[in-house]
C-alpha positions in Angstrom: 112.9 101.1 109.8 111.1 103.2 107.6 110.4 102.9 104.3 112.1 105.7 103.3 115.8 104.2 104.7 115.0 101.2 102.6 115.2 103.8 99.6 119.1 104.7 100.9 119.8 100.9 101.5 118.8 100.4 97.9 120.4 102.9 95.9 123.6 102.6 98.0 123.8 98.7 97.6 124.1 97.8 101.5 123.5 94.5 101.0 125.0 90.9 101.0 126.9 89.9 97.8 124.9 86.8 97.5 121.3 87.3 97.3 118.4 84.9 96.9 115.1 85.5 96.1 111.9 84.2 97.8 112.0 81.6 95.1 115.5 80.8 95.9 116.4 82.2 92.4 120.2 83.9 92.6 120.0 87.8 92.5 122.4 89.9 91.3 121.7 94.0 91.4 123.4 95.5 88.2 122.5 98.8 88.3 120.1 99.7 90.5 117.9 102.5 89.0 117.0 106.2 89.4 114.9 107.5 92.2 111.4 108.0 91.0 109.6 111.4 92.3 106.7 110.9 90.1 104.1 108.6 90.1 104.9 104.7 89.9 107.6 102.4 91.2 110.4 103.9 93.6 113.0 103.1 91.1 113.1 103.0 87.5 115.1 101.7 84.7 116.7 99.2 86.8 119.1 96.3 85.8 119.4 92.9 87.4 120.4 89.3 86.4 118.0 87.0 87.9 119.1 83.3 88.0 121.8 83.9 84.8 118.9 86.4 83.3 119.2 89.9 82.4 116.3 92.0 83.4 115.6 95.7 82.9 112.3 97.8 84.1 111.5 99.3 87.6 111.8 98.2 91.4 109.2 98.7 94.1 110.3 98.9 98.0 108.3 97.9 101.0 108.0 97.1 104.5 106.4 94.2 104.3 105.2 92.4 100.8 101.6 93.1 101.5 102.2 96.5 101.2 102.0 95.6 97.5 98.1 95.0 97.7 97.3 97.6 100.7 99.1 100.1 98.3 96.7 99.1 95.4 99.6 98.5 93.1 97.6 95.5 92.1 94.9 97.4 90.4 97.6 100.2 89.0 99.0 99.9 85.5 102.0 102.1 86.2 103.6 99.0 88.3 103.5 96.9 85.2 106.9 97.2 84.1 108.0 96.4 88.0 110.9 93.4 87.3 111.1 93.0 91.1 109.6 93.6 94.4 111.9 94.7 97.5 110.5 93.9 101.2 112.3 94.2 104.4 110.2 91.6 105.7 108.1 88.5 103.4 104.7 88.2 105.3 102.8 86.8 102.0 102.0 83.1 101.4 103.0 83.3 98.1 106.8 83.7 96.8 105.9 85.9 93.7 104.2 89.5 93.5 101.3 89.7 90.8 100.9 92.6 88.9 97.6 94.8 87.5 98.1 92.6 83.9 98.5 89.4 85.8 102.2 88.9 85.2 104.2 87.5 88.4 107.4 89.0 89.6 110.4 88.0 92.2 110.2 89.0 95.6 113.6 89.7 97.7 113.4 90.1 101.2 116.1 92.3 102.8 115.6 91.2 106.1 118.4 88.6 106.3 120.4 89.8 103.5 121.6 93.4 104.6 125.1 94.4 105.1 126.9 94.0 108.0 127.4 98.3 109.0 123.2 98.5 108.1 123.0 95.6 110.4 124.7 97.5 113.4 122.9 100.6 112.8 119.6 99.0 112.8 119.7 96.1 115.4 115.9 96.2 115.8 114.4 95.4 112.5 110.6 94.8 113.8 108.1 96.9 111.8 105.7 99.2 113.8 102.1 97.4 113.1 100.3 100.2 112.0 102.2 103.5 112.7 100.7 106.8 112.1 102.0 109.7 109.8 102.6 113.4 111.3 100.9 115.7 109.2 101.3 119.5 110.1 98.4 120.4 108.1 95.6 117.4 109.5 97.3 115.9 112.2 96.8 117.9 115.3 94.3 120.4 114.3 90.9 119.8 116.2 87.7 118.7 114.4 86.4 122.3 113.7 89.2 123.0 112.1 89.6 119.9 110.2 86.3 119.9 108.7 86.6 123.5 107.5 90.3 122.3 105.4 88.5 119.4 104.1 85.2 121.1 103.1 87.2 123.6 101.4 89.4 121.3 99.9 86.2 119.4 98.8 84.5 122.6 97.1 87.7 122.9 95.3 87.7 119.7 93.7 83.8 119.8 92.9 84.9 122.8 91.3 87.2 121.1 89.2 84.9 118.5 87.6 82.5 121.3 86.8 85.3 123.1 85.1 86.8 119.8 82.9 83.1 119.3 82.4 82.6 122.8 80.8 85.9 122.2 78.7 84.5 119.2 77.3 80.7 120.9 76.5 83.0 123.3 74.5 83.6 120.3 72.1 80.6 118.6 72.6 76.9 118.8 74.5 75.4 118.1 77.9 74.0 114.7 76.5 77.3 113.8 75.6 79.2 114.8 78.2 77.0 113.3 81.0 77.0 109.8 78.8 80.4 109.8 78.2 80.8 110.3 82.6 78.4 107.4 83.3 80.4 105.2 80.7 83.4 106.1 82.7 81.8 105.4 85.9 80.9 101.9 84.6 84.3 101.0 84.1 85.4 101.5 87.8 89.6 102.5 87.7 90.7 99.5 86.0 88.9 100.4 82.9 87.4 103.5 83.2 88.7 104.8 79.8 87.9 101.8 78.1 84.5 102.0 78.9 84.6 105.9 77.8 85.8 104.9 74.5 82.6 103.3 73.7 80.6 106.1 74.6 82.9 108.4 72.7 83.4 105.8 69.6 79.3 105.5 69.7 77.9 108.5 70.9 74.5 109.5 71.6 74.0 111.7 68.5 74.4 108.5 66.2 72.5 106.3 68.6 69.5 108.5 68.1 69.7 108.3 64.2 70.3 104.4 64.2 66.8 104.7 66.8 65.0 106.4 64.3 65.9 103.9 61.9 64.5 100.9 64.0 67.2 100.0 66.7 65.9 97.6 69.0 68.0 97.4 72.6 68.7 94.5 71.9 70.5 95.4 68.5 72.1 98.7 70.9 73.3 95.6 73.8 74.8 93.6 70.5 76.5 96.8 69.0 78.0 97.7 72.7 79.2 94.1 73.5 80.4 93.4 69.9 82.2 96.8 69.0 83.7 96.6 72.3 85.5 93.3 71.9 84.0 92.0 75.1 81.7 89.5 73.8 84.7 87.3 72.0 86.9 88.2 75.0 84.8 86.9 77.8 81.9 85.3 76.3 81.4 82.4 79.1 79.9 85.5 81.6 76.9 85.6 79.1 74.7 82.1 78.9 74.9 80.1 75.6 71.4 81.4 74.1 72.3 84.9 75.1 75.5 84.9 73.7 74.0 83.2 70.0 71.2 85.7 70.0 73.8 88.6 70.8 75.8 87.2 67.7 73.0 86.8 66.0 71.6 90.2 66.4 74.8 92.1 65.9 75.5 90.1 62.4 71.9 91.2 61.2 71.7 94.7 62.4 72.5 97.4 59.3 73.8 100.1 61.5 77.4 99.8 62.5 80.1 97.1 61.8 82.9 99.3 64.1 85.3 97.4 65.8 87.1 99.3 68.7 90.4 98.4 69.7 90.4 98.4 73.5 92.6 96.8 75.5 90.4 95.7 78.3 91.8 94.8 81.8 89.6 91.9 83.8 92.1 90.0 85.9 90.7 89.4 89.0 87.4 91.2 88.6 84.0 89.8 90.1 81.4 88.8 87.5 78.9 91.4 89.3 81.5 94.1 88.1 82.4 93.3 84.9 81.9 95.3 82.0 79.9 93.1 80.1 77.2 92.8 83.2 77.8 96.8 83.3 77.1 96.9 79.3 74.3 94.5 79.6 72.3 96.8 82.1 73.1 100.6 80.7 72.2 99.6 76.7 68.3 99.1 77.4 68.5 102.1 79.8 70.2 103.9 77.2 67.9 102.9 74.7 64.6 104.0 76.7 66.1 107.3 76.8 67.1 108.0 73.5 63.9 109.6 72.0 63.7 112.1 74.7 67.4 112.7 75.5 69.5 111.1 78.2 70.0 114.8 79.7 66.4 115.5 79.6 65.1 112.2 81.2 67.0 112.9 84.2 66.3 116.8 84.3 62.4 116.1 84.2 62.8 113.4 86.5 64.3 115.3 89.5 63.0 119.0 88.8 61.1 120.2 91.7 62.0 117.5 93.9 63.6 118.1 97.1 65.8 115.2 97.7 67.8 115.7 94.6 69.6 112.0 95.6 66.2 110.1 96.4 64.6 111.3 92.8 68.1 110.4 91.2 68.1 106.8 93.0 64.8 105.9 91.6 65.8 106.3 88.0 67.8 103.2 88.3 65.4 100.6 87.8 66.0 97.0 87.3 67.1 96.2 83.6 66.3 93.3 81.2 68.2 91.5 78.5 66.7 88.1 76.9 65.1 87.1 80.1 68.0 88.0 82.4 67.5 91.0 85.1 70.3 93.5 85.8 70.7 95.9 88.3 73.3 98.7 89.0 74.9 98.6 92.6 74.3 101.5 95.3 77.5 102.2 95.2 78.1 102.9 91.6 74.8 104.8 91.8 76.6 106.8 94.8 79.7 107.2 92.7 77.8 108.5 89.3 75.9 110.5 91.5 78.3 112.6 93.4 81.2 112.8 90.8 79.2 113.0 87.5 75.2 114.3 88.0 75.7 117.1 90.5 78.5 118.6 88.7 76.8 118.1 85.6 73.8 119.2 87.0 75.3 122.3 88.5 77.3 123.7 85.4 73.8 122.9 83.7 71.8 125.4 86.2 74.5 127.9 86.1 74.3 128.4 82.2 70.4 128.2 82.4 69.4 129.8 85.9 72.4 130.4 87.6 70.6 128.8 90.7 72.7 126.5 92.3 71.8 126.3 95.9 70.5 123.1 95.8 72.9 121.1 93.9 75.7 122.2 96.6 73.5 121.9 99.2 72.9 118.1 98.0 76.9 117.8 97.4 77.6 119.2 101.2 75.2 116.7 102.9 75.9 113.6 101.1 76.9 110.9 103.1 80.4 109.4 102.7 81.1 106.7 100.2 83.1 103.3 100.7 86.7 104.2 101.3 89.3 103.7 98.4 92.7 102.8 98.6 93.9 107.1 98.7 91.3 108.1 101.5 92.3 104.6 103.4 96.0 106.2 102.6 95.0 109.6 103.6 94.0 108.2 107.0 97.3 107.9 108.5 97.5 111.4 108.9 94.1 111.6 111.0 94.1 110.9 114.4 91.4 107.9 116.0 88.7 110.3 116.6 89.0 112.3 113.5 88.2 109.6 111.4 84.6 108.7 111.9 83.6 112.5 111.6 85.8 112.5 108.0 84.0 109.3 106.8 80.8 110.9 107.3 80.3 112.9 104.8 81.6 112.3 101.0 82.5 116.3 101.0 85.3 115.4 103.4 86.4 112.3 101.6 86.9 114.7 98.0 88.8 117.1 100.3 91.1 114.4 101.4 91.2 113.3 97.6 92.1 116.7 96.6 95.0 117.1 99.0 96.1 114.2 98.3 96.1 114.5 94.4 97.4 118.3 94.8 100.5 118.0 97.2 100.6 114.4 98.7 101.7 112.2 96.1 104.4 115.3 95.1 105.6 115.4 98.9 104.7 119.2 98.6 104.3 119.2 102.2 105.6 123.0 102.4 103.5 124.0 99.8 100.6 122.6 101.0 100.7 124.0 104.7 101.0 127.6 102.9 98.2 127.1 100.5 96.0 125.9 103.4 96.8 127.9 106.6 94.3 130.8 105.5 91.2 128.2 105.4 
């Protein structure tokens, strides 16, 4: 049975009258909701009655319970209004599904609660283990054609980033857009807007003034951690003496009393990826570059170097804060290099010299990054012999991301084929 057929079953109410969730709670569907063609859960504005309590919200439907994690909904705020997780087959040890904000919702398994007419239509309810999905654009083409399509889409995605940075530049400066880009990357998907808000609220121009007035690296750390609210929200991440010294530095520093209203998403974040750890690394680094300028600091160190990535990677040394050393993980460095540094550098060179050949070649040849939930999803459309070559270069992965965001997520297959047929 395909997931799309489950949408029909839910929408038409082909269910037994006495429904029970995995937790054994009684369930009644008052209104199934409206089918959602945009981002987020499958049905919006549904009404259900759960153990006598009426709930209003969204419905998400899957073949298996574990598809919730497989599709990365547990890290997506768009799914925080889900009130019921509907599955054909329950294959999780837990009787509830956990949302991104840490709340939990009931699971309704349909396998033995379908109406009699649907049961007759589907005598065999076994789910294929890993069913591939055919795509007219990607599935049947040879290696060279596939790489040409993804190369073109990867360049399009890169140019899109340059355009967005150029628009931001009209309102800011190279220093600031690079700074904001780095901070956005520090937050990953769950907190990227939050960490970027720190950079926007404490811009480099202001920090330069603070440094000229005597601000130390320790005081900048204290400003980042306290202004963001992280020190009070997650103080256990620091040792007691570090926490006390940071609070003391914040209270004594004469530069700012700014308190930002940031809604941090910290559920299930590994300690090494915690925003506090990232800020403890980046604060001494930013402080070190303030006098020369962040952009100039990088430009001077990569100028004239044959291997841009090697020169870039050499910049990210260990940083130390109150006796503890912090490092930036390689995957995060690679993310900043590919998604922030190269497009900003390309924009810089177009405005200064016009020669972008080295940057574009560096982008074309950069190895593949760690797969994310979108690239894993898109691999369903590839045959087994295509997956390894696609993951060999970041430009091909970026091409998959571009195709997904432009067409796949909106099910615009005909438009996608028409646009890419001439590549």
